[in-house]
C-alpha positions in Angstrom: 26.0 -45.3 -33.8 27.2 -43.9 -37.2 23.7 -44.1 -38.5 22.5 -42.1 -35.5 25.0 -39.3 -35.9 24.4 -39.2 -39.7 20.7 -38.5 -39.1 21.2 -35.6 -36.7 18.0 -33.9 -35.5 18.5 -30.2 -36.7 17.4 -28.6 -33.4 19.9 -25.8 -33.8 18.7 -25.0 -37.3 15.1 -25.0 -36.2 15.9 -22.5 -33.4 17.9 -20.3 -35.8 15.1 -20.3 -38.3 12.6 -19.4 -35.6 14.8 -16.4 -34.5 15.2 -15.3 -38.1 11.4 -15.5 -38.6 10.9 -13.3 -35.5 13.5 -10.9 -36.6 12.0 -10.6 -40.1 8.2 -10.5 -39.2 8.2 -9.0 -35.7 11.2 -6.7 -35.7 9.0 -3.7 -34.9 7.8 -5.3 -31.7 11.3 -6.0 -30.5 12.4 -2.5 -31.6 9.5 -1.0 -29.6 10.4 -3.0 -26.5 14.0 -2.1 -26.9 13.2 1.6 -27.2 10.8 1.7 -24.2 13.1 -0.3 -21.9 16.2 1.7 -23.1 14.4 5.0 -22.5 13.3 4.0 -18.9 16.7 2.7 -17.9 18.6 5.6 -19.4 16.1 7.9 -17.6 16.8 6.3 -14.3 20.5 6.5 -14.9 20.2 10.2 -15.7 18.3 10.8 -12.5 20.8 8.9 -10.4 23.7 10.8 -12.0 22.0 14.1 -11.8 21.9 13.9 -8.0 25.2 14.8 -6.5 27.1 11.8 -5.3 27.3 13.0 -1.7 23.5 13.7 -1.7 22.6 10.2 -3.0 25.0 8.5 -0.7 23.6 10.3 2.4 20.1 9.6 1.2 20.8 5.8 0.8 22.6 5.7 4.2 19.6 7.5 5.9 17.2 5.1 4.1 19.1 2.1 5.3 19.1 3.4 8.9 15.3 4.2 8.7 14.4 0.9 7.2 16.3 -1.3 9.7 16.9 1.1 12.6 20.6 0.2 12.5 23.2 2.8 12.7 25.8 0.2 11.8 24.1 -0.4 8.5 23.9 3.3 7.8 27.6 3.8 8.5 28.4 0.7 6.4 26.5 2.1 3.4 28.1 5.6 3.9 31.7 4.4 4.0 31.3 1.7 1.4 29.8 4.1 -1.2 32.5 6.7 -0.4 35.1 4.0 -1.1 33.5 3.4 -4.6 33.6 7.2 -5.3 37.3 7.2 -4.2 38.1 4.4 -6.6 36.4 6.3 -9.4 33.6 3.9 -10.2 30.6 6.0 -9.1 29.1 6.5 -12.5 29.5 2.8 -13.4 27.8 1.9 -10.0 24.8 4.0 -10.8 24.4 2.3 -14.2 24.7 -1.1 -12.5 22.1 -0.1 -9.9 19.7 0.9 -12.6 20.1 -2.4 -14.4 19.7 -4.4 -11.2 16.6 -2.3 -10.1 14.8 -2.9 -13.4 15.7 -6.6 -13.8 14.7 -7.2 -10.2 11.4 -5.3 -10.6 10.5 -7.2 -13.7 11.4 -10.6 -12.1 9.3 -9.9 -9.0 6.3 -8.5 -11.0 6.3 -11.7 -13.1 7.7 -14.2 -10.7 5.5 -13.7 -7.7 2.2 -14.1 -9.5 3.5 -17.1 -11.4 4.7 -18.6 -8.1 1.3 -18.0 -6.5 -0.5 -19.5 -9.4 1.7 -22.6 -9.5 1.3 -23.1 -5.8 -2.5 -23.1 -6.2 -2.4 -25.3 -9.3 0.1 -28.2 -9.0 -0.4 -29.1 -12.7 0.9 -25.7 -13.6 4.1 -26.1 -11.6 4.6 -29.5 -13.2 4.9 -27.7 -16.6 6.8 -24.7 -15.2 9.5 -26.6 -13.3 11.4 -28.0 -16.3 11.3 -24.6 -18.0 12.8 -23.0 -14.8 15.5 -25.8 -14.7 16.3 -25.0 -18.4 16.5 -21.2 -17.7 18.9 -21.7 -14.8 21.2 -24.4 -16.3 21.6 -23.4 -19.9 24.8 -21.4 -20.5 24.2 -17.7 -20.5 25.8 -17.1 -23.8 23.4 -19.4 -25.5 20.4 -17.1 -25.0 22.6 -14.0 -25.1 23.0 -14.6 -28.9 19.3 -14.5 -29.9 18.6 -11.5 -27.5 21.4 -9.6 -29.1 20.0 -10.4 -32.6 16.4 -9.4 -31.6 17.1 -6.4 -29.4 20.3 -5.0 -30.8 23.5 -3.9 -29.0 23.1 -2.1 -25.7 21.6 -2.4 -22.3 18.3 -4.1 -23.3 19.7 -7.5 -24.4 21.7 -7.5 -21.1 18.5 -6.7 -19.2 16.5 -9.5 -21.0 19.3 -12.0 -20.4 19.5 -11.0 -16.8 15.7 -11.5 -16.3 15.8 -14.9 -17.9 18.6 -16.0 -15.6 17.2 -14.5 -12.4 13.5 -15.0 -12.6 13.4 -18.7 -11.6 14.5 -17.7 -8.0 11.3 -15.6 -7.1 9.1 -18.1 -8.9 10.5 -21.1 -7.0 10.6 -19.4 -3.6 7.2 -17.9 -3.9 5.8 -21.3 -4.8 7.6 -22.8 -1.8 6.4 -20.1 0.6 2.7 -20.3 -0.5 2.8 -24.2 -0.5 4.3 -24.3 3.0 1.4 -22.3 4.6 -0.1 -24.7 7.3 -3.4 -26.2 6.4 -4.7 -25.2 9.9 -4.3 -21.5 9.0 -6.2 -22.0 5.7 -8.9 -23.9 7.5 -9.2 -21.2 10.2 -9.5 -18.5 7.5 -12.2 -20.5 5.7 -14.0 -21.1 9.0 -14.3 -17.3 9.4 -15.8 -17.0 5.9 -12.7 -15.6 4.1 -12.8 -15.6 0.3 -9.9 -17.0 -1.8 -8.6 -13.5 -2.3 -8.8 -12.7 1.4 -7.0 -15.9 2.2 -4.2 -15.0 -0.2 -3.7 -11.4 1.1 -4.3 -12.0 4.8 -3.1 -15.5 5.4 -0.9 -16.9 2.7 1.2 -13.9 1.7 2.0 -12.8 5.2 3.1 -16.3 6.2 5.1 -16.7 2.9 6.7 -13.2 3.0 10.1 -14.3 4.6 10.5 -16.8 1.8 9.4 -14.3 -0.9 12.0 -11.8 0.5 14.6 -14.5 0.2 13.6 -14.8 -3.4 14.1 -11.1 -3.8 17.6 -11.1 -2.4 18.5 -14.1 -4.5 17.2 -12.3 -7.6 19.3 -9.3 -6.8 22.4 -11.4 -6.3 21.8 -13.3 -9.6 21.2 -10.0 -11.4 24.6 -8.7 -10.1 26.3 -11.9 -11.2 25.1 -11.0 -14.8 26.7 -7.6 -14.8 29.9 -8.7 -16.5 28.0 -10.9 -19.0 25.7 -7.9 -19.9 28.8 -5.8 -20.6 29.7 -8.1 -23.4 26.6 -7.0 -25.4 27.1 -3.3 -24.7 25.4 -2.8 -21.3 27.1 0.0 -19.3 28.0 -0.5 -15.6 30.7 -2.1 -13.5 31.0 -5.0 -15.9 32.7 -2.8 -18.6 35.8 -2.1 -16.6 36.0 -5.8 -15.6 35.9 -6.7 -19.3 38.5 -4.1 -20.2 40.7 -5.3 -17.4 40.4 -8.9 -18.7 41.3 -7.8 -22.3 44.3 -5.8 -21.1 45.3 -8.2 -18.3 45.1 -5.2 -15.8 45.0 -6.8 -12.4 44.6 -3.6 -10.5 41.6 -2.3 -12.5 40.0 -5.8 -12.5 40.3 -6.0 -8.7 38.9 -2.5 -8.0 35.9 -3.0 -10.3 35.3 -6.5 -8.8 35.4 -5.0 -5.4 32.9 -2.4 -6.3 30.5 -5.1 -7.5 31.0 -7.0 -4.2 30.2 -3.8 -2.2 27.0 -3.2 -4.2 26.0 -6.9 -3.7 26.6 -6.8 0.1 24.8 -3.4 0.5 21.7 -4.5 -1.5 21.6 -7.8 0.5 21.7 -6.0 3.8 19.1 -3.4 2.8 16.7 -6.0 1.4 17.0 -8.4 4.4 13.9 -8.4 6.5 14.0 -6.2 9.5 14.9 -8.0 12.7 16.7 -10.8 10.9 19.3 -12.6 12.9 22.7 -10.9 12.8 21.6 -7.3 12.3 23.0 -4.8 14.6 21.5 -1.6 15.9 
């Protein structure tokens, strides 16, 4: 055993050298990505904060009612967001919403096509599955370090880390939804002369949509779970007061900021749940 430990495989050194190589020869690429993503996120935050709080709250409550035809949901959104304003975390909430919106959008734009491709090509999923396992099980701080080195301090490394952590959910559930389409439906579509593209859009995706939407809600929850982690690398939002409360052992501030995160998570889950799902009132 001593011989085995003395001849350690320098995996960590190889990864460190690779990150240094990227930082030295492709810094302009990462700077460009950081500038573009930072500009887009800051722009969305500015828009959300430019709108008066009461106007945005009423708009979100009306949207929730229109989407689900549930006055209970509309009232829940209204009073929950008013509570956040009362606690003094409205600006932090808008910053968190911007981070969650962008990370979820990127995850769905990448994850759904990858899930569809892996469902149609089993060999692809055989290669993708261990990568997804690695992305979900590796400690967050491990890939937070290289993203911080490559993209610098701020919201962008937090966004990239959030995407890495959350993207396996839409990939897996899209793969599951497409794979679970009954063969009888596929054969019926083929019997009517449907092309592969028509089968995808008119048969497979409608049947898999509940599962894909479950992937969307999981992605949102996973993104919110990264809010505090993202704050450690300079991302604004509800994670910052939690980190400050942790550093100062401020129980009251930590509870209030944590409650705001829980409220945002519950509201997003209810809004993104498919209309007519069991348990919705109206």
